[in-house]
C-alpha positions in Angstrom: 6.0 23.1 -30.2 9.4 22.0 -31.4 7.9 20.2 -34.4 5.9 23.3 -35.4 9.0 25.4 -35.1 11.0 23.0 -37.3 8.3 23.0 -39.9 8.0 26.8 -39.9 11.8 27.3 -40.2 11.9 25.0 -43.2 8.9 26.6 -44.9 9.2 30.3 -43.8 6.0 29.8 -41.8 4.6 31.3 -38.7 3.9 29.5 -35.4 0.9 30.5 -33.2 0.5 28.6 -29.9 -2.9 28.1 -28.3 -3.7 27.1 -24.8 -7.0 26.7 -23.0 -6.7 26.9 -19.3 -6.5 29.2 -16.2 -4.4 32.3 -15.7 -1.2 30.3 -15.1 -1.4 28.9 -18.7 0.1 32.2 -19.8 3.4 31.0 -18.4 3.3 28.0 -20.8 2.5 30.3 -23.7 5.4 32.6 -22.9 7.8 29.7 -22.7 6.6 28.6 -26.2 7.2 32.2 -27.4 10.7 32.2 -25.9 11.4 29.0 -27.9 10.6 30.8 -31.1 6.8 30.9 -31.6 5.5 34.1 -33.1 2.3 34.7 -31.2 0.0 33.2 -28.6 -3.7 32.7 -28.0 -5.1 32.0 -24.5 -8.7 30.8 -24.2 -9.5 32.0 -20.7 -12.9 32.0 -19.1 -14.2 30.8 -15.7 -17.0 29.1 -17.5 -14.6 26.5 -19.0 -13.7 25.0 -15.7 -14.6 21.3 -15.6 -14.9 21.0 -19.4 -14.5 17.5 -20.8 -13.0 16.5 -24.1 -16.1 17.3 -26.0 -16.3 20.8 -24.7 -12.6 21.3 -25.0 -12.6 20.4 -28.6 -15.5 22.8 -29.2 -13.7 25.7 -27.7 -10.5 25.0 -29.5 -12.2 24.4 -32.9 -14.2 27.7 -32.5 -11.0 29.7 -32.0 -9.0 28.0 -34.7 -11.8 28.2 -37.3 -11.3 30.9 -39.9 -7.7 31.7 -38.9 -6.2 30.1 -42.0 -3.9 27.6 -40.3 -2.2 25.2 -42.7 -1.4 22.7 -39.9 -2.9 22.3 -36.4 -0.4 20.4 -34.3 -1.4 18.8 -31.0 0.4 16.7 -28.5 -1.1 13.2 -28.4 -2.6 13.6 -24.9 -2.7 15.9 -21.9 -0.9 15.0 -18.8 -4.0 14.9 -16.7 -6.9 13.3 -18.6 -4.7 11.3 -21.0 -7.7 10.6 -23.3 -6.0 11.3 -26.7 -9.3 12.2 -28.4 -9.2 16.0 -28.5 -7.1 16.2 -31.8 -9.5 13.9 -33.6 -12.6 15.8 -32.2 -11.2 19.1 -33.4 -10.4 17.7 -36.8 -14.0 16.4 -37.1 -15.4 19.8 -36.0 -13.3 21.6 -38.6 -13.9 19.1 -41.3 -10.2 18.5 -41.7 -8.1 15.3 -42.3 -6.5 14.0 -39.1 -3.1 12.3 -38.8 -2.6 11.1 -35.3 0.2 9.7 -33.0 2.9 10.8 -35.5 6.5 10.1 -34.5 7.8 11.8 -37.6 6.2 14.6 -39.7 7.0 15.7 -43.3 5.5 19.0 -44.3 7.5 20.3 -47.3 5.2 23.3 -47.8 3.6 22.0 -51.1 0.1 21.5 -49.7 0.7 18.1 -48.3 1.7 16.6 -45.0 2.9 13.1 -44.2 3.0 11.4 -40.8 4.9 8.3 -39.8 3.6 6.3 -36.8 4.2 3.0 -35.0 1.2 0.8 -34.6 0.4 -2.6 -32.9 0.8 -4.3 -36.3 3.7 -2.4 -37.9 4.5 1.1 -39.2 2.1 3.4 -40.9 2.9 6.3 -43.3 -0.2 8.4 -43.9 -0.5 11.5 -46.1 -3.1 14.2 -46.4 -3.6 17.6 -48.1 -3.4 20.7 -46.0 -5.0 22.2 -44.0 -4.9 19.2 -41.6 -4.8 18.3 -38.0 -1.8 16.3 -36.6 -1.1 14.9 -33.1 2.5 13.9 -32.3 3.9 11.6 -29.6 6.2 12.8 -26.8 9.4 11.4 -28.3 9.0 12.8 -31.8 11.9 15.3 -31.1 14.1 16.9 -28.4 12.6 20.4 -27.6 15.1 23.3 -27.8 15.9 25.4 -24.7 14.9 29.0 -24.8 17.8 31.3 -25.3 18.3 34.5 -23.3 17.5 36.5 -26.5 14.4 34.4 -27.0 13.2 35.0 -23.4 13.6 38.7 -23.8 11.9 38.7 -27.2 8.9 36.7 -25.9 8.0 39.6 -23.6 7.1 41.7 -26.7 5.3 39.1 -28.6 1.5 39.3 -28.7 -0.8 37.0 -26.7 -4.5 37.3 -27.5 -6.9 36.4 -24.7 -10.2 35.0 -25.8 -13.3 34.5 -23.7 -16.4 32.4 -24.4 -18.2 35.5 -25.6 -15.3 36.4 -27.9 -15.4 33.0 -29.5 -19.2 32.9 -29.8 -19.5 29.9 -27.5 -22.6 29.6 -25.2 -21.6 29.0 -21.6 -24.2 26.1 -21.4 -22.2 24.1 -23.9 -19.0 24.0 -21.9 -17.8 23.6 -18.3 -18.7 21.0 -15.7 -22.4 21.4 -16.3 -22.1 20.3 -19.9 -19.5 17.5 -19.2 -20.4 13.9 -20.1 -17.7 12.8 -17.6 -16.1 14.3 -14.5 -13.2 13.6 -12.2 -14.5 11.8 -9.1 -11.3 12.0 -7.2 -7.6 12.3 -7.5 -4.5 11.6 -5.3 -0.8 12.1 -5.4 1.2 9.3 -6.8 2.7 7.1 -4.0 6.3 7.6 -3.2 8.7 5.3 -4.9 10.1 2.5 -2.7 13.8 2.1 -2.4 15.2 -0.2 -5.0 16.8 -3.6 -4.3 20.6 -3.8 -4.8 21.9 -7.2 -6.0 25.5 -7.9 -5.4 26.9 -10.2 -8.0 29.2 -12.8 -6.4 29.0 -15.2 -9.3 25.3 -15.9 -8.6 23.8 -12.5 -9.8 21.7 -14.1 -12.5 20.2 -16.6 -10.0 19.4 -13.8 -7.5 17.7 -11.7 -10.2 15.7 -14.7 -11.4 14.6 -15.4 -7.8 13.6 -11.8 -7.3 11.6 -11.8 -10.5 9.9 -15.0 -9.4 9.0 -13.5 -6.0 7.4 -10.5 -7.7 5.4 -12.9 -10.0 7.1 -11.5 -13.1 8.2 -15.0 -14.1 
C-alpha cells in the first residue's frame, strides 16, 4: 500500500485497494483508505471460502480486468498460505508483464516500470511497459501511520463490494470444491522458550562456542 501511495503521489495517480476475504477484511480496506488510498474493492462471497491460489487469482483477475489499472501491486505472499504465486497467476490471466519480489520500484509515469530485486545469484533490474503486475517484498519501505484526518476521511471514501455473480464468476470454479489443495490442519505456534543469558567473565566467547556446539550449530 505504501509503495502504491508513493507512486501515486509522484505521478498524480489514484490508488484503489482490493481485498478478497470475509467481512472483517473491510477493516483492512478502511485502514488502507486512512493511509491515503482513494477507494476500495471488497470481493466478498461465501462461495469463495476455501479457495486455493488458482481460484484466488481467477477472482482477483476478473475484478481487475477492464478497470484500466496502470499498475497492479501485490505483496509477495500472504501471511497464511505463503505461496507467492498469486501475483504471477493474475499477471498471466490478464496477459500482463510481471515483475516479482521487488525491493525497489521506479514508476516515473512515462509508461514504463522498473523493479529492483535481490536474487540468489546477485541483483536484478527488470523493466516492463505498463500496464503491469508487480509484487513487492515486506521490507521495500516503512508504511506510514494513518493520521487522524486520514482516519476521518476514510469513513467517506467508497468501498465497492463485489460478489461472484457481480464478477461473472461461476461458483463451481472457486471455493473448497474447486481447490487443488486444502489445509489439512493448523496449530498455534509454540511459545518461545526463555533465552539463555551468558555472563562474560573473560570466557564469554568460549561459553558461546560451547552453547553453539551443544545446539549442533557448529
